[in-house]
TIMI-2910 file (N, C-alpha, C, CB; in pm, 1 decimal, decimal comma, always signed):
<rs>
+----------+----------+----------+----------+----------+----------+----------+----------+----------+----------+----------+----------+------+
!      n_x !      n_y !      n_z !     ca_x !     ca_y !     ca_z !      c_x !      c_y !      c_z !     cb_x !     cb_y !     cb_z ! resn !
+----------+----------+----------+----------+----------+----------+----------+----------+----------+----------+----------+----------+------+
!  -3426,6 !  +8886,8 !  +3275,7 !  -3441,5 !  +8757,8 !  +3211,5 !  -3495,3 !  +8659,3 !  +3314,4 !  -3306,7 !  +8708,7 !  +3151,2 !  Met !
!  -3601,2 !  +8593,4 !  +3280,3 !  -3665,6 !  +8499,2 !  +3370,6 !  -3615,0 !  +8358,1 !  +3343,6 !  -3818,7 !  +8505,5 !  +3356,0 !  Ser !
!  -3589,5 !  +8285,2 !  +3450,7 !  -3543,0 !  +8147,7 !  +3437,5 !  -3661,2 !  +8053,2 !  +3422,6 !  -3457,3 !  +8107,5 !  +3558,4 !  Leu !
!  -3645,0 !  +7944,4 !  +3349,6 !  -3756,3 !  +7852,2 !  +3328,2 !  -3777,1 !  +7757,9 !  +3447,3 !  -3732,5 !  +7771,0 !  +3201,6 !  Pro !
!  -3898,0 !  +7708,0 !  +3459,9 !  -3930,9 !  +7602,1 !  +3555,3 !  -3913,8 !  +7641,1 !  +3699,9 !  -3848,0 !  +7483,6 !  +3528,2 !  Gly !
!  -3868,5 !  +7547,9 !  +3782,0 !  -3858,8 !  +7571,8 !  +3925,9 !  -3750,0 !  +7673,1 !  +3962,9 !  -3832,4 !  +7441,6 !  +3997,2 !  Pro !
!  -3658,4 !  +7702,0 !  +3874,0 !  -3553,7 !  +7800,3 !  +3903,3 !  -3608,5 !  +7942,6 !  +3907,8 !  -3443,0 !  +7791,4 !  +3799,4 !  Leu !
!  -3726,4 !  +7965,1 !  +3851,2 !  -3784,6 !  +8099,2 !  +3849,2 !  -3823,6 !  +8145,3 !  +3989,0 !  -3906,2 !  +8102,5 !  +3757,7 !  Ala !
!  -3851,4 !  +8052,3 !  +4080,0 !  -3893,2 !  +8086,6 !  +4215,5 !  -3776,1 !  +8117,1 !  +4308,4 !  -3974,7 !  +7974,5 !  +4273,1 !  Asp !
!  -3653,7 !  +8090,5 !  +4266,8 !  -3537,6 !  +8108,3 !  +4353,5 !  -3483,0 !  +8249,8 !  +4344,8 !  -3428,7 !  +8008,4 !  +4317,3 !  Leu !
!  -3431,4 !  +8298,1 !  +4456,6 !  -3373,0 !  +8432,5 !  +4458,5 !  -3234,2 !  +8430,2 !  +4395,4 !  -3365,3 !  +8487,2 !  +4603,1 !  Ser !
!  -3181,5 !  +8548,8 !  +4370,3 !  -3047,9 !  +8560,7 !  +4310,6 !  -2939,0 !  +8504,2 !  +4400,4 !  -3017,4 !  +8705,9 !  +4279,8 !  Gly !
!  -2952,7 !  +8525,2 !  +4531,5 !  -2853,2 !  +8470,8 !  +4624,8 !  -2854,1 !  +8318,5 !  +4625,9 !  -2878,5 !  +8523,4 !  +4765,7 !  Gln !
!  -2973,4 !  +8260,2 !  +4617,5 !  -2982,5 !  +8113,7 !  +4615,9 !  -2920,3 !  +8057,7 !  +4489,3 !  -3129,0 !  +8068,0 !  +4627,3 !  Thr !
!  -2945,7 !  +8123,6 !  +4377,0 !  -2884,9 !  +8078,8 !  +4251,4 !  -2733,1 !  +8092,2 !  +4254,8 !  -2941,3 !  +8158,4 !  +4134,0 !  Leu !
!  -2685,4 !  +8200,0 !  +4315,6 !  -2541,3 !  +8218,1 !  +4330,0 !  -2482,0 !  +8107,6 !  +4417,3 !  -2510,1 !  +8356,5 !  +4390,0 !  Leu !
!  -2548,5 !  +8076,2 !  +4525,8 !  -2502,3 !  +7969,7 !  +4614,4 !  -2500,7 !  +7834,7 !  +4543,0 !  -2590,9 !  +7962,0 !  +4738,6 !  Leu !
!  -2604,6 !  +7805,0 !  +4464,8 !  -2607,1 !  +7680,8 !  +4388,0 !  -2493,3 !  +7676,8 !  +4285,4 !  -2742,5 !  +7664,8 !  +4317,5 !  Leu !
!  -2464,3 !  +7791,2 !  +4224,5 !  -2352,9 !  +7799,1 !  +4130,2 !  -2218,4 !  +7775,5 !  +4196,5 !  -2352,4 !  +7933,4 !  +4062,3 !  Gly !
!  -2200,9 !  +7830,9 !  +4316,3 !  -2075,9 !  +7811,0 !  +4390,8 !  -2061,4 !  +7664,3 !  +4429,5 !  -2071,8 !  +7900,9 !  +4517,3 !  Val !
!  -2170,9 !  +7603,0 !  +4477,9 !  -2166,2 !  +7460,2 !  +4511,5 !  -2133,7 !  +7375,2 !  +4388,9 !  -2299,8 !  +7415,3 !  +4572,2 !  Tyr !
!  -2192,4 !  +7410,3 !  +4276,1 !  -2163,6 !  +7336,7 !  +4152,9 !  -2018,0 !  +7350,5 !  +4110,1 !  -2254,2 !  +7384,8 !  +4041,4 !  Gly !
!  -1963,2 !  +7470,7 !  +4122,8 !  -1822,3 !  +7493,0 !  +4086,5 !  -1729,2 !  +7415,9 !  +4180,6 !  -1788,6 !  +7644,2 !  +4090,3 !  Ala !
!  -1759,3 !  +7417,2 !  +4310,2 !  -1677,0 !  +7341,5 !  +4405,1 !  -1685,4 !  +7191,8 !  +4378,6 !  -1720,1 !  +7371,4 !  +4548,9 !  Leu !
!  -1804,8 !  +7143,2 !  +4348,3 !  -1820,9 !  +7000,4 !  +4318,1 !  -1744,4 !  +6962,6 !  +4191,7 !  -1969,9 !  +6965,0 !  +4302,2 !  Ala !
!  -1750,2 !  +7048,0 !  +4089,5 !  -1676,7 !  +7020,4 !  +3965,5 !  -1526,3 !  +7020,4 !  +3990,5 !  -1712,2 !  +7124,2 !  +3857,4 !  Ala !
!  -1478,8 !  +7113,8 !  +4072,8 !  -1335,6 !  +7117,4 !  +4103,5 !  -1294,6 !  +6993,0 !  +4181,3 !  -1300,2 !  +7244,3 !  +4183,6 !  Ala !
!  -1375,9 !  +6950,9 !  +4277,6 !  -1341,9 !  +6835,7 !  +4362,3 !  -1349,3 !  +6704,4 !  +4286,3 !  -1434,5 !  +6829,9 !  +4482,6 !  Tyr !
!  -1446,4 !  +6690,2 !  +4197,5 !  -1468,0 !  +6562,5 !  +4129,7 !  -1402,8 !  +6553,5 !  +3992,1 !  -1614,3 !  +6537,8 !  +4115,9 !  Leu !
!  -1368,1 !  +6666,4 !  +3930,0 !  -1317,6 !  +6660,7 !  +3792,9 !  -1181,3 !  +6728,6 !  +3778,7 !  -1417,4 !  +6725,4 !  +3698,1 !  Val !
!  -1170,8 !  +6854,9 !  +3812,1 !  -1052,2 !  +6933,9 !  +3779,1 !   -929,8 !  +6887,2 !  +3858,4 !  -1078,5 !  +7082,3 !  +3806,0 !  Val !
!   -939,9 !  +6885,0 !  +3990,6 !   -823,4 !  +6847,7 !  +4072,8 !   -782,5 !  +6701,6 !  +4049,3 !   -854,4 !  +6869,9 !  +4222,4 !  Val !
!   -876,3 !  +6604,4 !  +4041,6 !   -831,5 !  +6466,9 !  +4012,9 !   -759,3 !  +6452,7 !  +3879,1 !   -949,8 !  +6373,6 !  +4014,8 !  Pro !
!   -806,5 !  +6521,8 !  +3775,1 !   -736,5 !  +6512,1 !  +3646,7 !   -597,8 !  +6574,5 !  +3654,1 !   -818,0 !  +6579,7 !  +3536,4 !  Leu !
!   -585,2 !  +6686,9 !  +3724,6 !   -452,3 !  +6746,0 !  +3743,2 !   -362,2 !  +6653,9 !  +3824,9 !   -463,6 !  +6882,9 !  +3811,9 !  Leu !
!   -419,2 !  +6587,4 !  +3923,2 !   -340,8 !  +6494,8 !  +4004,6 !   -295,4 !  +6373,6 !  +3923,8 !   -422,0 !  +6449,2 !  +4125,4 !  Leu !
!   -383,9 !  +6319,8 !  +3838,5 !   -344,0 !  +6210,3 !  +3749,8 !   -230,9 !  +6255,4 !  +3656,1 !   -465,7 !  +6160,3 !  +3667,3 !  Tyr !
!   -243,9 !  +6375,4 !  +3601,2 !   -140,6 !  +6426,7 !  +3511,3 !     -7,2 !  +6440,4 !  +3584,9 !   -183,3 !  +6562,5 !  +3452,1 !  Trp !
!    -13,0 !  +6496,0 !  +3706,8 !   +108,7 !  +6515,9 !  +3785,3 !   +173,8 !  +6382,1 !  +3818,6 !    +77,6 !  +6593,3 !  +3914,4 !  Trp !
!    +95,3 !  +6284,9 !  +3861,5 !   +151,4 !  +6154,2 !  +3896,6 !   +211,1 !  +6086,1 !  +3774,5 !    +44,0 !  +6064,7 !  +3959,3 !  Met !
!   +147,4 !  +6101,1 !  +3658,6 !   +200,4 !  +6040,7 !  +3536,5 !   +334,7 !  +6097,0 !  +3496,0 !   +103,7 !  +6058,9 !  +3424,4 !  Gly !
!   +353,6 !  +6226,7 !  +3515,9 !   +480,2 !  +6290,8 !  +3478,3 !   +591,5 !  +6264,9 !  +3578,2 !   +460,3 !  +6439,4 !  +3463,7 !  Arg !
!   +560,1 !  +6257,9 !  +3707,4 !   +661,9 !  +6260,4 !  +3811,8 !   +680,4 !  +6127,9 !  +3884,8 !   +628,1 !  +6365,4 !  +3910,6 !  Arg !
!   +608,8 !  +6021,9 !  +3849,2 !   +605,8 !  +5901,7 !  +3930,6 !   +744,1 !  +5842,6 !  +3956,5 !   +519,4 !  +5799,3 !  +3864,9 !  Trp !
!   +828,8 !  +5838,4 !  +3857,1 !   +958,9 !  +5772,1 !  +3874,1 !  +1066,7 !  +5863,5 !  +3931,5 !  +1005,7 !  +5717,9 !  +3741,8 !  Thr !
!  +1040,5 !  +5992,3 !  +3945,0 !  +1143,8 !  +6083,1 !  +3993,3 !  +1105,2 !  +6156,3 !  +4121,5 !  +1176,1 !  +6183,1 !  +3886,9 !  Val !
!   +994,8 !  +6118,7 !  +4183,0 !   +949,1 !  +6185,6 !  +4305,7 !  +1041,9 !  +6157,8 !  +4422,4 !   +807,6 !  +6141,2 !  +4341,1 !  Met !
!  +1056,1 !  +6257,8 !  +4505,6 !  +1126,8 !  +6239,6 !  +4631,6 !  +1029,9 !  +6192,1 !  +4739,8 !  +1196,0 !  +6370,6 !  +4674,5 !  Gly !
!  +1082,7 !  +6171,2 !  +4860,6 !   +999,7 !  +6120,2 !  +4970,2 !   +889,2 !  +6216,7 !  +5010,0 !  +1085,8 !  +6090,3 !  +5090,6 !  Lys !
!   +922,5 !  +6343,3 !  +5020,8 !   +824,9 !  +6443,3 !  +5064,7 !   +715,2 !  +6459,5 !  +4959,7 !   +894,1 !  +6579,2 !  +5091,8 !  Ile !
!   +755,8 !  +6469,0 !  +4834,1 !   +658,0 !  +6485,2 !  +4726,6 !   +565,6 !  +6364,0 !  +4717,8 !   +729,2 !  +6507,1 !  +4592,3 !  Glu !
!   +620,8 !  +6243,6 !  +4729,6 !   +539,3 !  +6121,8 !  +4722,2 !   +440,9 !  +6116,4 !  +4838,1 !   +628,6 !  +5996,2 !  +4722,5 !  Arg !
!   +484,5 !  +6156,7 !  +4957,7 !   +394,5 !  +6159,3 !  +5072,6 !   +282,3 !  +6259,9 !  +5050,5 !   +471,8 !  +6193,2 !  +5200,8 !  Thr !
!   +314,4 !  +6375,9 !  +4994,5 !   +212,8 !  +6476,6 !  +4965,5 !   +113,6 !  +6425,4 !  +4860,8 !   +278,7 !  +6606,6 !  +4917,1 !  Ala !
!   +162,7 !  +6356,8 !  +4758,9 !    +74,7 !  +6302,0 !  +4655,6 !    -16,2 !  +6195,2 !  +4715,4 !   +157,2 !  +6243,3 !  +4538,8 !  Val !
!    +36,5 !  +6110,4 !  +4803,1 !    -48,5 !  +6010,8 !  +4868,2 !   -158,0 !  +6077,5 !  +4951,0 !    +35,9 !  +5918,7 !  +4957,1 !  Tyr !
!   -126,3 !  +6187,2 !  +5017,2 !   -227,9 !  +6260,9 !  +5091,8 !   -334,2 !  +6318,9 !  +5000,2 !   -163,6 !  +6371,8 !  +5172,4 !  Gly !
!   -293,2 !  +6371,8 !  +4884,7 !   -390,0 !  +6425,4 !  +4788,8 !   -475,5 !  +6315,6 !  +4727,8 !   -318,2 !  +6501,8 !  +4678,8 !  Leu !
!   -417,1 !  +6198,6 !  +4704,9 !   -495,8 !  +6084,6 !  +4655,8 !   -601,9 !  +6047,4 !  +4758,2 !   -404,5 !  +5962,7 !  +4625,8 !  Val !
!   -566,4 !  +6046,5 !  +4884,6 !   -664,1 !  +6017,4 !  +4989,6 !   -773,7 !  +6123,8 !  +4992,5 !   -594,9 !  +6008,8 !  +5126,9 !  Phe !
!   -735,9 !  +6250,0 !  +4978,7 !   -831,3 !  +6359,7 !  +4986,1 !   -926,1 !  +6362,6 !  +4866,1 !   -757,3 !  +6491,2 !  +4996,3 !  Leu !
!   -874,2 !  +6335,5 !  +4747,5 !   -954,6 !  +6345,6 !  +4625,6 !   -991,4 !  +6208,9 !  +4568,5 !   -879,8 !  +6425,9 !  +4521,1 !  Phe !
!   -999,9 !  +6106,8 !  +4653,4 !  -1028,4 !  +5971,3 !  +4608,0 !  -1159,3 !  +5959,3 !  +4530,4 !  -1031,8 !  +5879,1 !  +4725,4 !  Phe !
!  -1270,8 !  +6022,5 !  +4572,0 !  -1394,7 !  +6007,0 !  +4493,8 !  -1380,3 !  +6051,7 !  +4348,2 !  -1506,4 !  +6085,6 !  +4559,1 !  Pro !
!  -1309,4 !  +6160,9 !  +4324,4 !  -1288,7 !  +6205,1 !  +4187,3 !  -1193,1 !  +6115,1 !  +4111,3 !  -1237,1 !  +6346,2 !  +4186,0 !  Gly !
!  -1090,8 !  +6064,4 !  +4179,2 !   -995,0 !  +5975,0 !  +4114,0 !  -1061,3 !  +5844,2 !  +4072,6 !   -876,5 !  +5946,6 !  +4207,0 !  Leu !
!  -1150,7 !  +5793,2 !  +4155,4 !  -1214,9 !  +5665,6 !  +4124,4 !  -1311,1 !  +5680,6 !  +4006,4 !  -1289,8 !  +5611,8 !  +4247,6 !  Ile !
!  -1361,8 !  +5802,7 !  +3982,6 !  -1448,7 !  +5824,1 !  +3867,0 !  -1372,6 !  +5808,4 !  +3735,4 !  -1512,1 !  +5962,7 !  +3874,0 !  Leu !
!  -1245,5 !  +5848,2 !  +3733,4 !  -1167,2 !  +5842,5 !  +3610,2 !  -1082,2 !  +5716,0 !  +3597,6 !  -1078,3 !  +5963,0 !  +3601,9 !  Phe !
!  -1072,7 !  +5637,3 !  +3703,3 !   -986,1 !  +5519,7 !  +3702,8 !  -1017,3 !  +5420,5 !  +3590,9 !   -996,4 !  +5450,0 !  +3834,5 !  Ala !
!  -1143,1 !  +5392,4 !  +3557,9 !  -1167,6 !  +5294,9 !  +3450,3 !  -1121,4 !  +5340,6 !  +3312,5 !  -1313,4 !  +5263,5 !  +3443,9 !  Pro !
!  -1098,5 !  +5469,6 !  +3295,0 !  -1067,3 !  +5522,5 !  +3163,0 !   -919,7 !  +5553,2 !  +3142,7 !  -1146,7 !  +5645,9 !  +3138,9 !  Phe !
!   -838,1 !  +5538,4 !  +3246,1 !   -696,2 !  +5571,6 !  +3237,7 !   -611,8 !  +5445,8 !  +3251,2 !   -657,6 !  +5673,7 !  +3345,9 !  Leu !
!   -501,1 !  +5441,0 !  +3178,7 !   -412,8 !  +5325,5 !  +3179,0 !   -272,2 !  +5372,4 !  +3213,2 !   -415,5 !  +5251,7 !  +3041,9 !  Asn !
!   -221,9 !  +5327,5 !  +3327,4 !    -87,9 !  +5367,0 !  +3370,1 !     +9,1 !  +5249,3 !  +3372,4 !    -94,0 !  +5430,8 !  +3507,4 !  Phe !
!    -23,6 !  +5143,9 !  +3302,3 !    +69,8 !  +5031,8 !  +3297,4 !   +195,3 !  +5072,4 !  +3221,5 !     +4,2 !  +4908,4 !  +3231,6 !  Arg !
!   +307,0 !  +5020,5 !  +3266,3 !   +433,8 !  +5053,3 !  +3201,4 !   +439,5 !  +4989,8 !  +3063,5 !   +553,0 !  +5006,5 !  +3287,1 !  Leu !
!   +500,9 !  +5058,5 !  +2971,7 !   +519,5 !  +5003,7 !  +2837,8 !   +636,6 !  +4905,2 !  +2841,9 !   +544,8 !  +5117,7 !  +2732,6 !  Arg !
!   +612,6 !  +4787,0 !  +2792,0 !   +716,4 !  +4684,4 !  +2794,9 !   +811,7 !  +4696,5 !  +2677,3 !   +653,7 !  +4546,9 !  +2795,8 !  Gly !
!   +884,6 !  +4591,5 !  +2652,6 !   +980,0 !  +4588,0 !  +2543,5 !   +915,4 !  +4542,7 !  +2413,1 !  +1095,2 !  +4496,8 !  +2578,5 !  Gln !
!   +784,1 !  +4530,3 !  +2411,3 !   +716,3 !  +4483,8 !  +2292,6 !   +693,9 !  +4333,0 !  +2301,8 !   +796,7 !  +4519,7 !  +2166,7 !  Gly !
!   +668,4 !  +4271,4 !  +2189,6 !   +646,4 !  +4127,6 !  +2185,5 !   +776,7 !  +4054,7 !  +2213,8 !   +588,9 !  +4084,8 !  +2049,4 !  Glu !
!   +772,2 !  +3968,2 !  +2312,5 !   +892,5 !  +3889,8 !  +2342,3 !   +889,8 !  +3761,8 !  +2260,7 !   +902,7 !  +3857,7 !  +2494,3 !  Ser !
!  +1005,9 !  +3714,1 !  +2220,8 !  +1017,0 !  +3594,9 !  +2137,0 !  +1039,3 !  +3469,9 !  +2221,4 !  +1130,9 !  +3611,1 !  +2036,4 !  Ala !
!   +998,5 !  +3471,8 !  +2346,4 !  +1023,5 !  +3358,8 !  +2434,7 !   +930,1 !  +3246,8 !  +2415,2 !  +1017,7 !  +3400,5 !  +2573,3 !  Ala !
+----------+----------+----------+----------+----------+----------+----------+----------+----------+----------+----------+----------+------+
</rs>
């Protein structure tokens, strides 16, 4: 099977390497940050010191992916509803 366009000139090893780079980029920018957001959402109020330190390290490591999803996620605490004050 022949690939279309400029991909037809590339060898199988080069295509494999591009696929590996794409998979690593997707994991770094999408998969791990979403799992980290999910983990922080579930455990935020019950984390111990060691776990919180580890999560802060992962936030530092995966910051580019986290910042991509930040505008779309809301982690504000739910209040008591409308106050009559």
